[in-house]
N, C-alpha and C positions, 0 to 999 in steps of 0.2 A: 504494499500499499504506500503510495507516494506521501511525502510529508505535506502538511497543510500550513499554508502561509497567509496571514491576514494583514491587509494594509490599513493602518490606523492613523488618524490625525485630525486636526481641526478642518473646518470646511475650507475649500478652495486652496489647498496646499498642493494639489496635483496628484491626488491619489488615483483617480480614474485614468489620468494620462499614463501613470506608471502601470496601472492594471492593463491597459490596452497594449502598451509596449511589451509587457512580459507575456501576454497571451498571443501576441502577434496578430490581433484583429481589433477592429474598432467595435468592441462589444459594449463598452460603457460610454454614455454621452459625456462630452467634455465641453465645458463653457466657463467663461469668467464668473458666472453667476454662482454665488455660494449656495450650497444646499441642494444642488441639482440631483445628486445621488441620494436616494431615500432608502431603497432596499439594498440588502447585501447581495452582491452579484458574484457568482463563482465561475471559474474558467480553468482550463487545463493550461498551465504555463510551462515554458521552457526557457532556460538561460544557459547557453553553452550546452554542456551534456547533462545539465540538471533538469529533471522534470518534477513538477509539484502541483498540487491543487492550490489555486490562488483565490482569495475572497476580497472583493472590494466592499468597502463600508461607507456608510454616511458619515459626514463630518461629526466629530465628537463634540457635543455641546453641554454635557453634564446636566441634563434635564430630568425631572421626575414627574410622576402623575400620569394623566391620560392624554396629554397633548400629543400632536403629531410629532413634535421634536423628541418627546419622551419615548414614543413608540419607535422612532428611528434609532434612539439611543439603545433600546433593548435589542434591536437587531445587531447593532455593533457589539453589544456585550455577548451575544450569542456567538458571533463570529470569533471573538476572543477566546471563548470557552472551547470552541472547536479547534483552534489553531495550535500547532506545535511552535510556531515562530511568528512574531509580530514585526512588521516593518513600520516603525513609527516615522512618519514623514512630517517635517515642518518646512515652512517657507523661509529659505535663507534670506530673501530679500527683505522680508518683514522682520526677521530675527525671532528670537525665542520669546514667547508670551507667557503670562501666568497661566493661561489655560494649558499650554504645552507642559509646564511643570506639573500641573494637576494630572493630566493624562498619564504622563510618565510615572507619577507616583501611584496611580491606579494599576498600571502594568506591573510595577515593581511589587506591589502588595499582592498581586496574583501570582508572582513568581514566574512571570512569563519571560521566555527568551526573547530579547528585543534587539533589533538592529536599527540604529539611528541613521536616518537619511535626511540630509539637507538638500531639498529640492530647489529647482530654479537657480542653479549655480552657474549658468551660462555667461555671466558677466562679472566684471570686477566689483560691481556694486553689491555682490552677494558675500564678499570676503568677510565683512564684520559679522554678519549673521551666521556664517559658517563657523566662526571661532566661538560664538556665543553657545553653540551646541554642546560644548564641553560642560557647560553649567548643569546639564541635565543628568550627568553622572553615568552616561552609558558609553564612555570612551570616545573615540574619535568619530565624528560624523562622516558618513560617506557623502562626498560632494558629487551631486548627481543632477542632471537635467533630463527629466523624464521625456520632455518634449523633443530634445535633440539627441537622446540616447547616449549622453556623456556620463562616464562613471559606472557603466554597467559591469566592467571588469572587476572593480572593487566589490561591487554587490555580489557578483558571482563567488568570489573567494570567501566572503563572509557567510553566504548561504551554504557553500560546500562544507565549511567547518561545522556549522550548526547541524546540518543534515547528518553528518557522521555521528554526532552525539545523540540525535533523535533515534537513528537506527539502532545504536548501541543500547539505548534505554528500552526500546521496544523488545530487544532480545531477538531480533530477526535472525534466524539460522539459515545458512545457505550451504550447499554442498561444495560450492567453489569458493576458495579463498581469494578475495578480491586482491590481496597482496598490496604492494606499493602503488601509490597513486602516480599516474604518469605526469612527468614534468611537461608543461606546455611551452614549446619552443618555436618561435617564428623567424623566418628568414625574409628580410625586407630590404628594399633598396630601389634605385632608379631602374628603368628598363634596360635590359641587356648587359647587366653587370655580372651575371653568372650565378644567379640565385638557384635556378633549377639544377644547374650543373653541380653546385655544391650539395644540394639535397641528394642527388644521385650518388655522388661520391661518398656521402656519409652512410647512406643505406645499403650501398654496395650493388645497386642494380639501376637500370635505366627506368626509374619509376616515373620521371617527369619528361615531357618533350622538351627538347633543347634545340637551338639552332641560332644562326646569325641574326634572324629577324627579331626586332624589338617587339615586346608585347605578346609573345606566344602564351604565356600564362595569363589567364583572364580572371580567375577566381582563386580564393585561398583554399588549397587542397591539403587536407590533413593525412599524414602517413604515420601509422603506428610503427615504432622503431624500438628495438632493444639495444640499449648501449651499456655494455659491460655488466649485463644483469639488471639494469635499471630501465623501467618503461618510459618512453618519451613519446609524446604526441608532437610530431614535427610538421610545421605548416610552411608550404611554399606559397608565395603571394605574387600578385600582380605588381608590375613596376609602378612606382609613384612618380608622376611627372608634375610639373608646376600646374597649379590650379587653373591658371589662365589658359593652358593648352588642353585641358580636359573639357571637351564640348560633346563628344559622342556619348549617347545615353549608356551604351554598353560599358564604356570605359568609366563612366561615373559610378556604375554598379560595381565594377571591379575595384575601384578605389575604396568605396564604402566597405567592401569585403575585406580589403587589406587593413583598413583602419580598425575593423572589428577584430581581426586576428591580433593586432597589437594589443588592443584593450584586454583581450582574454589571455594573453600570453603571460608567462612568468619570466622568461628570458627572451630577449630580442637580438638577433644577429643582423647588424646593419652591414650589408655588403656594398663596398665601393669598388670602382674600377681603378686599379693601381695607376693607370695612365692619366686619369682624371679624377683624383681624389678631392673630397671636401668641396664639392660643388654646392651652390646655395640650397639646392633641394636636399642634399645629404644633411646639411645643418638643420633644415626644417624638420627632417625626419627625427633627428636627435632631440629637438625640442618637443616633438610629440611624444617620444618614448619617455622623456623625463617628466612631462606633464602627466602622463598616465602612471608614472611610478614604477616602471619596469626595469629589471636588470638589463644591462646593455654590454654587448661585445662588438667591436668594430673590426671587420675583416676586409683587408685590401686584397682583392682577387686579381688574377693575371700577373702575379709576380714574375712569371717566367718570361715576361716581355720586358722586364726591367734589367738594364746591364749592370749597374753598380748598386747592388742591393744594400750593403752596409751604409752607404751615404744616403740612399733613398730612405732607409729606416730612420736615420737620424733626422732627416728633414721632416718626415711626416710625424714623428714624435713631437718635434717642436711645434708644428702646426696644431697638433692634437691638444696640447696644453694651452695654446693661445686661443684657438677657436671654440673649444668646448669646456669652458671653465665650470659649467654647471654640473658636469659629471667628471670631476677631476680624477685622474688615475684609471680611467676606463681601459680595459685591456685591448691591445692592438695586435692582431694576428695577421701575418703575411702568408698568403696561400696561392696555390694554382689549383683550382678545381679540376682543370683538364688533366694535369699530370699527377695530382695528389700531393704535390710538395707542400709541406707545412700544415696539412690538414690534421696530422696527429697532435698538433699544439692546440688545436681548437677545443677538443673535448676537456682537457684539464681547465682551460679558461672558463668554459661554461660551468663546470662543477664549482669553481671558486666564486664566480659571481653569484651563483644561485645560493651558496652558503652565506655570503655577505648580505644578500637581499633578505634572507631569513634570519639574520643574526639578532640575538637578544643580549643586551648588555646589562650587567648588574648595576643597580642604582648606586651602590656604594662606590663602585669604580668610576661611574659617571661624575659623581659629586667630588671625588678626589681630583679627577681630571678638571672639573670646572674651576676649582680653587686654584689649581696650578695655572690654567689659562688666564684667570683674572689677575694673578700675581705677575705674570709675564707682561700682560697688556690690559690694564684696567679699562673699563669703559669710560668714554669721555664724559666729562660733566656737562650738563646742559643748563644754561642760565645760572651757572654757579652751584647747581645742585647735582650731587653725585647719583649715579645710577648703580643700584645694587643687584648683583646676580645672587638670588636666594637659593635656588634648588632646581635640579634637572632630573627628569625621569623618562625612560623610554616607555611610550604608551602603545606602540604598535610596531610590528615588523612588516616586511613585504610591501613597501620598502621600509627601512629603519626610520621611525617617526619619534620625535622627542618633544616634550613640553618643558620649556624654561620658564620658571617663575622669577619675575624680575620686577623691581620697582620702576615705575614710569616706562612701561613697555613701549608705548607709542614713540618714545624719544630715543630708543636704541637704534643707532644708525645701521642701515643695511650693510655697510662695509664691516661693522663689528659682527653682525649676524654671519656674514660670509667667513669671517675669521674663525668663528666658532664651529661652523659647518665643516670648513677645511680641517680644523683641528680634530673634530670627531672622526673625520674620514681617515686622517693620518694615525691618530692614536689607537683606533679600534680596527684599522685595516678594512675599511668599508669602501672598496674600490669597485667601480663599474656599476654602482647603484645610486639612485637619487637619495638624498637625505632631506627629510622634512623637519623643520624646526618651528614650532608654534611658541609664541610668547604669551605668557599669562601673567596677570596682575591680581594680587589678593591672596587669600588664605590658601596654603598648599594642601590639597586633599590627599596627597600621598604620604605626608608626614604622620607618624603615629599619634594617636589621640585626636586627630582632626575628624 
């Protein structure tokens, strides 16, 4: 029996839009009018390889009695009772409200597994509201745009973790041991850089069509692969060109498929042509991978066409540090997919960035590191007032995410935040993975007695 997931939240926060996206059909009416949904609606949903029963609910308004709003509330309560997991949705553009706190308190009292979703995060105006979500005590909010499909990869990973717990509690027995969960690995890049050739080289057979023509691969194709006893779901993707050049409808669909492959990946291999590395489109792909929070490896293919390889390696390493400061220390692997040269170095690099992406650091080690960083380089005073770094804790991995409690957080310069992020990367060897650092002001919820 599939897990049951209920979408809960205030009116007009985007619950039905999220419902429609997950069931893949426009089953629920969507409009800006609050309270449009009255009855709970059920559908069979799918996200990646996860399938589950999904329930859309009316906006939670905490009503009692025999009124219409109270009866709608009863339908929502029934959905919560039937659910294994609740997706609590709030509007990041409006921020957290007292009613949001009340609803979360109700879910917590019922002991519900709850995933926190900050919806409508498609613009910078949503950032303050996204950070306010930490006040609800449910961990890091998933930044999501149900309308545009952004953030679905993060939702997939949270649901997958909770589904494993639900199945374990149900005591479902199977004859087949599911074994280790497959790593999701995508190969991306511009057209004709050798993505399909690399996949064929890795799996040891001509699994994908290859040739000199650009754009042979049109959609993201998944291949099950066993790497040294570890299961891997390997995706070959269509080449990504500049958006201005993508006009054909089929190519637009292909690009959308590639972007979805990145969102649902754990590790992304960005393949570049060694004769034309670090084109503008390559850098935009890196920005996309970093924004989605995926582990990254950069592969320069066609190294067999380069005459002076040592000098070439030195030059591209310098460019790498200068052009990609947002993912400092990302592994660089030089290969020839055609001849197989250098491919054996790719697998250890994948393993390393995957470990870093999943890394969990002890709070005591983090705070000892923070004191050392502050002694070396104290934060600058603003208007004659000192900024104090109080406490740091890792609140999530995949990618490593940290909450820094600091006085006057709004005044801590971005340059100092970069100093701390680079320090985290160097001190705890977090190479090839984005690092997220959130600044918090006020009482530290992680300290004992709070």
